[in-house]
All heavy atoms as an XYZ file, in Angstrom:
895
protein
N     -38.379     41.479    -15.771
C     -37.707     40.667    -14.790
C     -38.737     40.057    -13.873
O     -39.621     40.719    -13.369
C     -36.731     41.500    -14.020
C     -35.813     40.742    -13.137
S     -34.556     41.862    -12.629
C     -33.557     40.805    -11.773
N     -38.594     38.733    -13.644
C     -39.566     38.036    -12.774
C     -39.202     38.151    -11.329
O     -38.025     38.126    -10.949
C     -39.574     36.520    -13.149
C     -40.208     36.233    -14.455
C     -40.274     34.732    -14.678
O     -40.469     33.958    -13.701
O     -40.099     34.302    -15.805
N     -40.222     38.266    -10.543
C     -39.991     38.267     -9.082
C     -40.288     36.885     -8.560
O     -41.205     36.221     -8.986
C     -40.932     39.276     -8.436
C     -40.586     40.681     -8.664
C     -41.434     41.643     -7.841
O     -41.734     41.304     -6.686
O     -41.787     42.722     -8.372
N     -39.466     36.486     -7.667
C     -39.706     35.153     -7.014
C     -40.365     35.359     -5.688
O     -40.001     36.258     -4.916
C     -38.401     34.394     -6.811
O     -37.525     35.179     -6.015
C     -37.757     34.039     -8.152
N     -41.372     34.603     -5.469
C     -42.099     34.670     -4.232
C     -41.380     33.783     -3.194
O     -41.246     32.607     -3.432
C     -43.538     34.203     -4.432
C     -44.376     34.320     -3.175
O     -43.853     34.680     -2.129
N     -45.642     34.076     -3.321
N     -40.886     34.363     -2.113
C     -40.206     33.536     -1.126
C     -41.042     32.401     -0.587
O     -40.488     31.390     -0.132
C     -39.806     34.479     -0.020
C     -40.099     35.868     -0.505
C     -40.970     35.722     -1.708
N     -42.315     32.546     -0.550
C     -43.188     31.505     -0.013
C     -43.245     30.303     -0.950
O     -43.528     29.172     -0.470
C     -44.601     32.036      0.197
N     -43.016     30.481     -2.238
C     -43.067     29.320     -3.186
C     -41.689     28.660     -3.343
O     -41.659     27.546     -3.841
C     -43.549     29.824     -4.539
O     -42.626     30.782     -5.070
C     -44.955     30.358     -4.488
N     -40.637     29.270     -2.888
C     -39.332     28.662     -3.068
C     -39.175     27.550     -2.027
O     -39.637     27.637     -0.861
C     -38.208     29.651     -2.791
C     -37.817     30.409     -4.004
C     -36.520     31.140     -3.782
N     -36.662     32.008     -2.624
C     -35.635     32.700     -2.120
N     -34.482     32.682     -2.678
N     -35.831     33.450     -1.046
N     -38.531     26.422     -2.470
C     -38.300     25.345     -1.547
C     -37.023     25.625     -0.710
O     -36.023     26.026     -1.276
C     -38.073     24.043     -2.302
C     -39.304     23.263     -2.552
C     -39.056     22.044     -3.382
C     -38.468     20.914     -2.588
N     -38.362     19.654     -3.372
N     -37.128     25.538      0.584
C     -35.951     25.714      1.401
C     -35.184     24.365      1.482
O     -35.811     23.283      1.435
C     -36.317     26.152      2.819
O     -37.102     25.192      3.439
N     -33.881     24.386      1.529
C     -33.121     23.149      1.565
C     -33.422     22.380      2.808
O     -33.628     22.940      3.908
C     -31.680     23.559      1.510
C     -31.664     25.048      1.760
C     -33.050     25.514      1.539
N     -33.494     21.035      2.657
C     -33.767     20.205      3.804
C     -32.507     19.982      4.570
O     -31.434     19.620      3.985
C     -34.323     18.831      3.312
C     -34.552     17.866      4.499
C     -35.577     18.984      2.519
N     -32.524     20.251      5.880
C     -31.368     19.977      6.732
C     -31.474     18.567      7.282
O     -32.530     18.231      7.877
C     -31.300     20.985      7.878
C     -31.322     22.464      7.426
C     -30.015     22.970      6.906
N     -29.023     23.025      7.949
C     -27.760     23.184      7.727
N     -27.319     23.312      6.476
N     -26.888     23.238      8.665
N     -30.468     17.825      7.141
C     -30.485     16.428      7.603
C     -29.470     16.243      8.731
O     -28.384     16.836      8.697
C     -30.212     15.442      6.475
C     -31.308     15.428      5.420
C     -30.999     14.447      4.321
N     -32.082     14.253      3.446
C     -32.316     14.932      2.328
N     -31.510     15.901      2.007
N     -33.347     14.694      1.600
N     -29.798     15.378      9.667
C     -28.867     15.076     10.727
C     -27.810     14.069     10.224
O     -27.985     13.470      9.145
C     -29.575     14.405     11.924
O     -30.124     13.138     11.541
C     -30.713     15.317     12.449
N     -26.742     13.910     10.976
C     -25.681     12.976     10.521
C     -26.237     11.560     10.471
O     -25.826     10.804      9.553
C     -24.486     13.071     11.458
O     -24.825     12.775     12.776
N     -27.134     11.219     11.352
C     -27.727      9.832     11.295
C     -28.549      9.656     10.028
O     -28.470      8.598      9.392
C     -28.605      9.608     12.502
C     -27.837      9.387     13.783
C     -28.773      9.127     14.977
C     -27.969      8.901     16.239
N     -28.798      8.577     17.362
N     -29.268     10.697      9.585
C     -30.066     10.598      8.393
C     -29.129     10.484      7.180
O     -29.404      9.734      6.228
C     -30.939     11.816      8.247
C     -32.087     11.876      9.247
C     -32.822     13.199      9.188
O     -32.258     14.267      8.988
N     -34.180     13.104      9.390
N     -28.056     11.253      7.201
C     -27.084     11.223      6.051
C     -26.468      9.857      5.946
O     -26.371      9.261      4.884
C     -26.018     12.309      6.246
C     -26.677     13.709      6.129
C     -24.864     12.134      5.255
C     -25.786     14.855      6.527
N     -26.005      9.301      7.057
C     -25.364      7.963      7.016
C     -26.378      6.932      6.585
O     -26.026      6.023      5.782
C     -24.802      7.597      8.470
C     -24.420      6.149      8.543
C     -23.621      8.491      8.775
N     -27.645      7.052      6.970
C     -28.651      6.086      6.526
C     -28.858      6.224      5.009
O     -28.976      5.153      4.338
C     -29.977      6.371      7.269
C     -31.047      5.355      6.944
C     -32.345      5.705      7.716
C     -33.434      4.707      7.474
N     -33.838      4.540      6.144
N     -28.905      7.402      4.496
C     -29.045      7.637      3.063
C     -27.872      7.014      2.297
O     -27.987      6.351      1.275
C     -29.165      9.096      2.730
C     -30.538      9.731      2.928
C     -30.473     11.213      2.868
C     -31.526      9.169      1.900
N     -26.631      7.239      2.835
C     -25.468      6.717      2.139
C     -25.399      5.208      2.169
O     -25.066      4.548      1.160
C     -24.182      7.255      2.797
C     -23.932      8.788      2.592
C     -22.809      9.272      3.443
C     -23.717      9.113      1.139
N     -25.832      4.613      3.286
C     -25.873      3.157      3.386
C     -26.963      2.587      2.476
O     -26.801      1.545      1.861
C     -26.072      2.701      4.804
C     -24.839      2.832      5.634
C     -25.057      2.355      7.047
C     -23.803      2.489      7.868
N     -23.969      2.017      9.263
N     -28.071      3.344      2.347
C     -29.169      2.946      1.495
C     -28.701      2.928      0.043
O     -28.987      2.016     -0.691
C     -30.346      3.864      1.679
C     -31.570      3.430      0.842
O     -31.796      2.227      0.684
O     -32.316      4.352      0.388
N     -27.942      3.926     -0.343
C     -27.398      3.958     -1.715
C     -26.431      2.834     -1.962
O     -26.470      2.179     -3.018
C     -26.737      5.295     -2.026
C     -26.037      5.320     -3.373
C     -26.808      5.364     -4.519
C     -24.675      5.171     -3.478
C     -26.197      5.334     -5.778
C     -24.079      5.151     -4.716
C     -24.814      5.226     -5.855
N     -25.574      2.545     -0.961
C     -24.568      1.466     -1.144
C     -25.247      0.111     -1.295
O     -24.705     -0.773     -1.958
C     -23.621      1.441      0.053
N     -26.440     -0.047     -0.711
C     -27.144     -1.297     -0.822
C     -27.941     -1.489     -2.101
O     -28.427     -2.559     -2.383
N     -28.046     -0.444     -2.874
C     -28.857     -0.507     -4.140
C     -27.893     -0.755     -5.298
O     -26.954     -0.024     -5.510
C     -29.576      0.771     -4.409
C     -30.703      1.018     -3.391
C     -31.387      2.319     -3.695
N     -32.361      2.595     -2.658
C     -33.600      2.906     -2.890
N     -34.021      3.041     -4.127
N     -34.435      3.170     -1.906
N     -28.227     -1.782     -6.045
C     -27.387     -2.065     -7.258
C     -28.134     -1.572     -8.454
O     -29.357     -1.678     -8.556
C     -27.133     -3.559     -7.334
C     -26.212     -4.099     -6.227
C     -25.898     -5.571     -6.441
O     -25.970     -6.031     -7.595
O     -25.547     -6.214     -5.470
N     -27.377     -1.039     -9.377
C     -27.962     -0.597    -10.672
C     -28.537      0.806    -10.655
O     -28.977      1.282    -11.692
N     -28.525      1.475     -9.530
C     -29.050      2.860     -9.459
C     -27.840      3.808     -9.433
O     -26.889      3.648     -8.700
C     -29.869      3.059     -8.162
C     -30.466      4.434     -8.096
S     -31.517      4.667     -6.625
C     -33.127      4.417     -7.334
N     -27.897      4.768    -10.341
C     -26.849      5.766    -10.379
C     -26.983      6.808     -9.269
O     -28.070      6.917     -8.676
C     -26.800      6.492    -11.727
O     -28.001      7.292    -11.843
C     -26.688      5.525    -12.904
N     -25.933      7.549     -9.014
C     -25.956      8.571     -8.016
C     -26.968      9.650     -8.407
O     -27.735     10.152     -7.539
C     -24.551      9.189     -7.774
C     -23.668      8.162     -7.082
C     -24.630     10.450     -6.941
C     -22.241      8.576     -6.902
N     -27.033      9.998     -9.668
C     -27.977     11.025    -10.162
C     -29.417     10.578     -9.888
O     -30.250     11.336     -9.381
C     -27.743     11.306    -11.651
C     -28.779     12.276    -12.172
C     -26.332     11.902    -11.819
N     -29.709      9.328    -10.218
C     -31.068      8.821    -10.011
C     -31.380      8.796     -8.490
O     -32.485      9.199     -8.123
C     -31.202      7.364    -10.575
C     -31.083      7.299    -12.081
C     -30.960      5.891    -12.536
O     -30.590      4.963    -11.772
O     -31.242      5.690    -13.725
N     -30.461      8.340     -7.686
C     -30.693      8.271     -6.223
C     -30.904      9.657     -5.664
O     -31.808      9.866     -4.850
C     -29.481      7.578     -5.581
C     -29.617      7.429     -4.079
C     -30.406      6.377     -3.564
C     -29.063      8.313     -3.177
C     -30.570      6.213     -2.206
C     -29.259      8.158     -1.816
C     -29.956      7.105     -1.309
N     -30.087     10.637     -6.132
C     -30.254     12.004     -5.650
C     -31.617     12.610     -6.052
O     -32.263     13.262     -5.211
C     -29.111     12.893     -6.138
S     -27.528     12.489     -5.377
N     -32.085     12.355     -7.249
C     -33.352     12.877     -7.672
C     -34.486     12.229     -6.870
O     -35.427     12.900     -6.437
C     -33.572     12.594     -9.155
C     -32.825     13.559    -10.059
C     -33.109     13.249    -11.536
C     -32.345     14.154    -12.466
N     -32.532     13.833    -13.832
N     -34.379     10.974     -6.610
C     -35.404     10.198     -5.914
C     -35.493     10.707     -4.449
O     -36.581     10.770     -3.893
C     -35.083      8.719     -5.896
C     -36.057      7.850     -5.180
C     -37.327      7.584     -5.722
C     -35.783      7.327     -3.934
C     -38.242      6.757     -5.087
C     -36.715      6.530     -3.259
C     -37.942      6.294     -3.840
N     -34.374     11.072     -3.840
C     -34.339     11.501     -2.441
C     -34.220     13.022     -2.281
O     -34.051     13.487     -1.186
C     -33.172     10.822     -1.708
C     -33.432      9.367     -1.510
O     -34.283      8.943     -0.761
N     -32.722      8.516     -2.237
N     -34.369     13.772     -3.376
C     -34.310     15.211     -3.366
C     -33.034     15.719     -2.679
O     -33.027     16.498     -1.717
C     -35.546     15.797     -2.623
C     -35.711     17.288     -2.896
O     -35.282     17.755     -3.982
O     -36.261     17.980     -2.049
N     -31.866     15.232     -3.192
C     -30.563     15.597     -2.712
C     -29.815     16.222     -3.872
O     -29.881     15.692     -4.993
C     -29.787     14.371     -2.215
C     -30.547     13.637     -1.111
C     -28.411     14.726     -1.703
C     -29.977     12.274     -0.763
N     -29.068     17.300     -3.611
C     -28.257     17.814     -4.653
C     -27.008     16.932     -4.762
O     -26.440     16.447     -3.765
C     -27.824     19.265     -4.321
C     -27.277     19.973     -5.497
N     -25.960     19.903     -5.841
C     -27.866     20.784     -6.398
C     -25.758     20.619     -6.966
N     -26.886     21.185     -7.313
N     -26.624     16.664     -6.030
C     -25.504     15.765     -6.302
C     -24.212     16.147     -5.551
O     -23.529     15.297     -4.983
C     -25.272     15.658     -7.821
C     -24.296     14.612     -8.240
C     -24.250     14.479     -9.721
C     -23.720     15.697    -10.405
N     -23.420     15.546    -11.814
N     -23.919     17.441     -5.531
C     -22.700     17.883     -4.857
C     -22.750     17.605     -3.319
O     -21.771     17.238     -2.703
C     -22.464     19.360     -5.101
O     -23.447     20.166     -4.569
N     -23.983     17.737     -2.764
C     -24.122     17.414     -1.343
C     -23.843     15.908     -1.101
O     -23.182     15.542     -0.145
C     -25.519     17.742     -0.830
C     -25.734     19.211     -0.633
O     -24.769     19.968     -0.528
N     -26.953     19.575     -0.592
N     -24.351     15.086     -1.996
C     -24.142     13.637     -1.864
C     -22.650     13.303     -1.892
O     -22.136     12.560     -1.049
C     -24.848     12.883     -2.991
C     -24.773     11.404     -2.870
C     -25.626     10.690     -2.100
C     -23.786     10.702     -3.559
C     -25.532      9.317     -1.966
C     -23.664      9.338     -3.427
C     -24.553      8.645     -2.639
N     -21.893     13.896     -2.848
C     -20.456     13.632     -2.916
C     -19.702     14.167     -1.690
O     -18.802     13.528     -1.172
C     -19.861     14.228     -4.197
C     -20.218     13.493     -5.418
C     -20.930     14.104     -6.425
C     -19.808     12.166     -5.604
C     -21.279     13.411     -7.604
C     -20.131     11.469     -6.741
C     -20.892     12.098     -7.751
O     -21.150     11.382     -8.877
N     -20.166     15.314     -1.183
C     -19.539     15.851      0.069
C     -19.800     14.929      1.240
O     -18.951     14.733      2.056
C     -20.061     17.256      0.356
C     -19.500     18.278     -0.610
O     -18.421     18.132     -1.128
N     -20.247     19.377     -0.777
N     -21.008     14.402      1.315
C     -21.369     13.480      2.399
C     -20.515     12.227      2.301
O     -20.010     11.703      3.312
C     -22.844     13.079      2.344
C     -23.800     14.192      2.638
C     -23.501     15.427      3.225
C     -25.165     14.212      2.370
N     -24.666     16.160      3.301
C     -25.719     15.445      2.797
C     -26.026     13.327      1.793
C     -27.022     15.775      2.711
C     -27.387     13.647      1.657
C     -27.851     14.842      2.135
N     -20.338     11.699      1.109
C     -19.508     10.498      0.906
C     -18.100     10.779      1.416
O     -17.523      9.917      2.081
C     -19.490     10.045     -0.549
C     -20.595      9.194     -0.980
C     -20.336      8.678     -2.357
O     -19.791      9.306     -3.205
N     -20.783      7.443     -2.581
N     -17.584     11.920      1.075
C     -16.255     12.233      1.508
C     -16.152     12.435      2.996
O     -15.286     11.965      3.661
C     -15.784     13.528      0.773
C     -14.343     13.881      0.941
C     -13.984     15.112      0.179
C     -12.578     15.490      0.393
N     -12.231     16.736     -0.396
N     -17.101     13.174      3.558
C     -17.131     13.460      5.018
C     -17.303     12.211      5.833
O     -16.614     12.022      6.839
C     -18.166     14.507      5.335
C     -18.204     14.865      6.797
C     -19.210     15.859      7.156
N     -19.058     17.084      6.410
C     -20.018     17.902      6.103
N     -21.270     17.609      6.439
N     -19.822     19.010      5.411
N     -18.211     11.407      5.434
C     -18.586     10.237      6.273
C     -17.837      8.962      5.799
O     -18.019      7.895      6.390
C     -20.084      9.996      6.258
C     -20.807     11.133      7.002
C     -21.322     12.201      6.266
C     -20.958     11.105      8.374
C     -21.994     13.253      6.923
C     -21.595     12.164      9.046
C     -22.109     13.193      8.279
O     -22.738     14.231      8.950
N     -17.038      9.106      4.757
C     -16.172      8.011      4.253
C     -16.939      6.709      4.019
O     -16.478      5.628      4.402
C     -14.980      7.790      5.160
N     -18.113      6.810      3.494
C     -18.889      5.587      3.157
C     -18.911      5.562      1.654
O     -19.533      6.315      0.955
C     -20.324      5.682      3.694
C     -20.283      5.711      5.211
C     -21.156      4.511      3.189
C     -21.609      5.916      5.856
N     -18.198      4.606      1.126
C     -18.088      4.406     -0.313
C     -18.648      3.093     -0.681
O     -18.665      2.143      0.096
C     -16.617      4.531     -0.771
C     -16.023      5.845     -0.378
C     -15.234      6.435     -1.460
C     -14.524      7.688     -0.991
N     -14.889      8.837     -1.562
N     -19.060      2.994     -1.906
C     -19.588      1.743     -2.394
C     -18.453      0.754     -2.600
O     -17.471      1.045     -3.169
C     -20.319      1.975     -3.727
C     -21.307      0.948     -4.073
C     -22.079      1.321     -5.321
O     -21.753      2.280     -6.000
N     -23.097      0.584     -5.593
N     -18.655     -0.444     -2.071
C     -17.586     -1.479     -2.215
C     -17.693     -2.054     -3.614
O     -18.781     -2.485     -4.035
C     -17.861     -2.594     -1.163
C     -16.774     -3.606     -1.035
C     -15.435     -2.960     -0.631
C     -17.143     -4.688     -0.067
N     -16.626     -1.993     -4.360
C     -16.648     -2.465     -5.728
C     -16.635     -4.018     -5.710
O     -16.102     -4.650     -4.904
C     -15.428     -1.966     -6.431
C     -15.362     -0.455     -6.447
C     -14.450      0.001     -7.577
C     -14.404      1.424     -7.639
N     -14.656      2.482     -7.788
N     -17.364     -4.573     -6.717
C     -17.396     -6.043     -6.812
C     -15.978     -6.587     -6.941
O     -15.164     -6.074     -7.647
C     -18.187     -6.302     -8.111
C     -18.906     -5.009     -8.396
C     -18.081     -3.931     -7.782
N     -15.755     -7.674     -6.264
C     -14.417     -8.296     -6.326
C     -13.488     -7.801     -5.234
O     -12.436     -8.401     -4.974
N     -13.813     -6.693     -4.601
C     -12.982     -6.148     -3.548
C     -13.544     -6.694     -2.154
O     -14.723     -6.695     -1.976
C     -13.024     -4.632     -3.481
C     -12.508     -4.002     -4.758
C     -11.063     -3.723     -4.604
C     -10.597     -2.967     -5.869
N      -9.267     -2.579     -5.784
N     -12.648     -7.121     -1.332
C     -13.112     -7.658     -0.064
C     -12.774     -6.669      1.037
O     -11.845     -5.860      0.941
C     -12.491     -8.994      0.237
O     -11.056     -8.850      0.341
N     -13.512     -6.736      2.140
C     -13.208     -5.911      3.280
C     -12.207     -6.660      4.213
O     -12.195     -7.882      4.212
C     -14.506     -5.673      4.110
C     -15.503     -4.760      3.418
C     -16.685     -4.603      4.325
C     -17.730     -3.720      3.721
N     -18.883     -3.600      4.627
N     -11.484     -5.926      4.995
C     -10.652     -6.530      6.013
C      -9.320     -7.027      5.494
O      -8.766     -6.567      4.515
N      -8.828     -8.022      6.144
C      -7.469     -8.537      5.866
C      -7.466     -9.431      4.651
O      -8.420    -10.088      4.309
C      -6.932     -9.346      7.060
C      -6.685     -8.464      8.286
C      -7.549     -8.394      9.319
C      -5.481     -7.725      8.307
C      -7.342     -7.578     10.387
C      -5.245     -6.913      9.395
C      -6.133     -6.824     10.434
N      -6.345     -9.463      4.008
C      -6.133    -10.355      2.864
C      -5.077    -11.363      3.236
O      -4.045    -11.007      3.837
C      -5.642     -9.497      1.633
C      -5.364    -10.382      0.468
C      -6.641     -8.430      1.290
N      -5.316    -12.630      2.932
C      -4.324    -13.641      3.290
C      -3.079    -13.427      2.441
O      -3.143    -13.049      1.238
C      -4.906    -15.025      3.047
O      -5.159    -15.239      1.695
N      -1.937    -13.670      3.056
C      -0.642    -13.475      2.389
C       0.037    -14.835      2.304
O       0.218    -15.480      3.329
C       0.221    -12.474      3.167
C       1.614    -12.270      2.673
C       1.587    -11.581      1.324
C       2.395    -11.409      3.664
N       0.381    -15.234      1.129
C       1.074    -16.434      0.914
C       2.482    -16.149      0.362
O       2.577    -15.459     -0.671
C       0.329    -17.379      0.017
C      -0.976    -17.866      0.594
C      -1.729    -18.795     -0.349
O      -1.086    -19.455     -1.187
O      -2.963    -18.855     -0.214
N       3.501    -16.598      1.059
C       4.871    -16.393      0.561
C       5.243    -17.452     -0.452
O       4.915    -18.623     -0.299
C       5.864    -16.467      1.709
C       5.719    -15.408      2.763
C       6.630    -15.658      3.955
C       6.036    -14.018      2.195
N       5.898    -17.006     -1.537
C       6.351    -18.005     -2.508
C       7.386    -18.900     -1.904
O       8.114    -18.518     -0.978
C       6.941    -17.185     -3.651
C       7.089    -15.788     -3.088
C       6.207    -15.643     -1.900
N       7.510    -20.145     -2.353
C       8.439    -21.105     -1.702
C       9.886    -20.626     -1.696
O      10.661    -21.006     -0.831
C       8.313    -22.349     -2.610
C       7.013    -22.195     -3.339
C       6.742    -20.758     -3.396
N      10.295    -19.720     -2.646
C      11.680    -19.276     -2.680
C      11.992    -18.344     -1.502
O      13.149    -18.205     -1.222
C      11.932    -18.529     -3.984
O      10.993    -17.462     -4.095
C      11.806    -19.436     -5.197
N      11.016    -17.816     -0.812
C      11.256    -16.932      0.309
C      11.157    -17.636      1.628
O      11.282    -16.987      2.690
C      10.306    -15.733      0.272
C      10.463    -14.779     -0.855
C       9.434    -13.636     -0.768
C      11.872    -14.173     -0.911
N      10.915    -18.931      1.639
C      10.831    -19.687      2.874
C      12.012    -20.584      3.035
O      12.375    -21.327      2.152
C       9.513    -20.513      2.889
C       8.307    -19.559      2.819
C       9.420    -21.386      4.126
C       6.953    -20.240      2.802
N      12.658    -20.519      4.224
C      13.773    -21.365      4.532
C      13.294    -22.822      4.669
O      12.400    -23.076      5.482
C      14.460    -20.920      5.854
C      15.791    -21.536      6.066
N      15.901    -22.830      6.565
C      17.038    -21.033      5.883
C      17.181    -23.099      6.687
N      17.893    -22.037      6.281
N      13.815    -23.726      3.878
C      13.269    -25.106      3.875
C      13.477    -25.843      5.170
O      12.649    -26.687      5.547
C      14.028    -25.789      2.732
C      15.251    -24.949      2.510
C      14.916    -23.545      2.946
N      14.557    -25.606      5.928
C      14.835    -26.328      7.155
C      13.904    -25.987      8.310
O      13.444    -26.843      9.030
C      16.293    -26.151      7.540
N      13.624    -24.735      8.476
C      12.812    -24.315      9.617
C      11.462    -23.731      9.242
O      10.682    -23.322     10.122
C      13.593    -23.281     10.482
C      14.667    -23.901     11.261
C      14.102    -22.125      9.618
N      11.144    -23.655      7.943
C       9.864    -23.208      7.452
C       9.520    -21.770      7.915
O       8.399    -21.521      8.374
C       8.749    -24.170      7.816
C       7.520    -23.961      6.944
O       7.633    -23.463      5.849
N       6.373    -24.344      7.448
N      10.506    -20.866      7.904
C      10.277    -19.461      8.227
C      10.726    -18.601      7.023
O      11.603    -19.016      6.276
C      11.009    -19.042      9.537
C      10.484    -19.746     10.709
C      12.477    -19.234      9.360
N      10.189    -17.428      6.915
C      10.608    -16.579      5.797
C      12.076    -16.190      5.891
O      12.588    -15.916      6.968
C       9.748    -15.354      5.908
C       8.604    -15.742      6.811
C       9.110    -16.862      7.691
N      12.739    -16.182      4.752
C      14.109    -15.711      4.715
C      14.201    -14.187      4.851
O      15.032    -13.667      5.506
C      14.779    -16.112      3.348
C      15.011    -17.597      3.192
C      15.500    -17.881      1.769
C      15.958    -18.153      4.212
N      13.223    -13.456      4.291
C      13.202    -12.022      4.345
C      12.196    -11.651      5.460
O      11.028    -11.943      5.352
C      12.747    -11.444      3.009
C      12.694     -9.920      2.942
C      14.088     -9.304      3.129
C      12.116     -9.456      1.602
N      12.681    -10.944      6.497
C      11.814    -10.526      7.595
C      11.002     -9.298      7.235
O       9.820     -9.243      7.392
C      12.620    -10.286      8.866
C      11.820     -9.749     10.005
C      10.946    -10.557     10.658
C      11.993     -8.445     10.394
C      10.163    -10.079     11.713
C      11.227     -7.944     11.456
C      10.299     -8.740     12.109
N      11.691     -8.269      6.704
C      11.063     -7.023      6.358
C      11.881     -6.250      5.353
O      13.090     -6.470      5.239
C      10.835     -6.147      7.595
N      11.221     -5.334      4.667
C      11.915     -4.412      3.744
C      11.416     -2.994      4.064
O      10.217     -2.755      3.962
C      11.693     -4.781      2.314
C      12.514     -3.995      1.366
C      12.464     -4.520     -0.080
O      11.966     -5.615     -0.302
O      12.892     -3.766     -0.965
N      12.331     -2.124      4.390
C      11.982     -0.769      4.778
C      12.823      0.193      3.926
O      14.076      0.166      4.030
C      12.213     -0.485      6.286
C      11.895      0.938      6.641
C      11.500     -1.492      7.118
N      12.169      1.011      3.109
C      12.875      1.969      2.251
C      13.998      1.291      1.471
O      15.091      1.845      1.372
C      13.402      3.134      3.101
C      12.349      4.002      3.677
C      12.957      5.193      4.389
C      11.856      6.082      4.997
N      12.417      7.201      5.688
N      13.776      0.121      0.945
C      14.755     -0.579      0.167
C      15.756     -1.340      0.998
O      16.644     -2.042      0.434
N      15.699     -1.262      2.302
C      16.588     -2.036      3.192
C      15.937     -3.355      3.570
O      14.837     -3.303      4.113
C      16.923     -1.218      4.471
C      17.550      0.123      4.106
C      17.828     -2.016      5.397
C      17.692      1.080      5.309
N      16.548     -4.412      3.231
C      15.984     -5.741      3.526
C      16.540     -6.270      4.849
O      17.756     -6.266      5.028
C      16.291     -6.713      2.378
C      15.578     -6.329      1.120
C      15.842     -7.269     -0.002
N      15.099     -6.861     -1.191
C      15.275     -7.396     -2.371
N      16.179     -8.317     -2.550
N      14.566     -6.950     -3.371
N      15.635     -6.747      5.661
C      16.002     -7.318      6.972
C      15.695     -8.815      6.911
O      14.572     -9.211      6.652
C      15.234     -6.643      8.077
C      15.347     -5.113      8.137
C      14.381     -4.535      9.139
C      16.774     -4.683      8.465
N      16.742     -9.600      7.229
C      16.571    -11.040      7.142
C      16.440    -11.725      8.493
O      16.415    -12.934      8.579
C      17.729    -11.690      6.359
C      17.713    -11.281      4.894
C      18.434    -10.178      4.442
C      16.888    -11.948      4.044
C      18.362     -9.803      3.141
C      16.815    -11.556      2.704
C      17.550    -10.491      2.247
O      17.464    -10.141      0.936
N      16.350    -10.943      9.559
C      16.085    -11.493     10.856
C      15.121    -10.560     11.648
O      15.017     -9.396     11.264
C      17.391    -11.675     11.646
C      18.096    -10.369     11.921
C      19.427    -10.619     12.629
O      19.916    -11.772     12.684
N      20.040     -9.618     13.219
N      14.528    -11.093     12.628
C      13.545    -10.278     13.379
C      14.281     -9.165     14.128
O      15.359     -9.355     14.677
C      12.822    -11.192     14.391
N      13.681     -7.990     14.106
C      14.230     -6.833     14.820
C      13.130     -6.214     15.639
O      11.939     -6.441     15.423
C      14.848     -5.785     13.845
C      16.042     -6.338     13.085
C      13.824     -5.293     12.850
N      13.549     -5.343     16.570
C      12.524     -4.737     17.447
C      11.745     -3.655     16.713
O      12.205     -3.126     15.684
C      13.197     -4.135     18.687
O      14.012     -3.020     18.255
N      10.587     -3.322     17.259
C       9.763     -2.298     16.631
C      10.481     -0.944     16.696
O      10.285     -0.113     15.799
C       8.404     -2.217     17.281
O       8.520     -1.990     18.668
N      11.215     -0.667     17.781
C      11.990      0.562     17.867
C      12.989      0.730     16.692
O      13.191      1.794     16.182
C      12.693      0.678     19.246
C      11.782      0.849     20.445
C      11.155     -0.468     20.891
O      11.717     -1.534     20.615
O      10.069     -0.415     21.464
N      13.605     -0.379     16.370
C      14.598     -0.359     15.272
C      13.872     -0.001     13.965
O      14.372      0.768     13.166
C      15.266     -1.735     15.181
C      16.398     -1.775     14.141
C      17.625     -1.229     14.394
C      16.151     -2.365     12.915
C      18.608     -1.242     13.420
C      17.125     -2.424     11.918
C      18.374     -1.853     12.228
O      19.360     -1.912     11.253
N      12.711     -0.621     13.734
C      11.960     -0.342     12.525
C      11.506      1.140     12.505
O      11.574      1.780     11.454
C      10.771     -1.258     12.383
C      11.080     -2.694     12.045
C       9.795     -3.540     12.137
C      11.695     -2.818     10.698
N      11.063      1.667     13.657
C      10.679      3.053     13.724
C      11.860      3.960     13.417
O      11.708      4.960     12.709
C      10.148      3.394     15.096
C       8.774      2.824     15.384
C       8.351      3.138     16.803
C       7.061      2.456     17.172
N       6.710      2.634     18.548
N      13.054      3.599     13.901
C      14.257      4.429     13.613
C      14.592      4.410     12.129
O      15.018      5.417     11.574
C      15.425      3.933     14.426
N      14.351      3.268     11.482
C      14.619      3.193     10.030
C      13.636      4.086      9.254
O      14.026      4.668      8.216
C      14.494      1.784      9.536
C      15.643      0.845      9.820
C      15.273     -0.605      9.362
C      16.932      1.289      9.197
N      12.404      4.203      9.716
C      11.393      4.972      9.008
C      11.592      6.450      9.153
O      11.161      7.219      8.357
C       9.986      4.565      9.485
C       9.499      3.185      9.091
C       8.218      2.838      9.764
C       9.362      3.121      7.553
N      12.242      6.844     10.285
C      12.411      8.332     10.501
C      13.607      8.869      9.811
O      14.396      8.246      9.255
C      12.479      8.622     11.999
O      13.557      7.928     12.550
């Protein structure tokens, strides 16, 4: 049986949250590099990298996906031709509302 010398074993590197976020952003900015390659290059265990991604919620943005709001265009059949407003105001749990209602009313429908 082999004995391991504690002096020759590598101790795990402890990183601050700022260092972790910097590493995650660095990976997100690199195209064509796999997580395994990035982890080997930066001496990170793969499971730690995935835990960091989950904890700090920094994920790689997939091509074709945009950040922020998405413009919404209503089809002409849902717009009242005389006043140019939507015919359907909201739909909550299958209930369609065709006129504006207060936020309290919508909250009551959701509960």
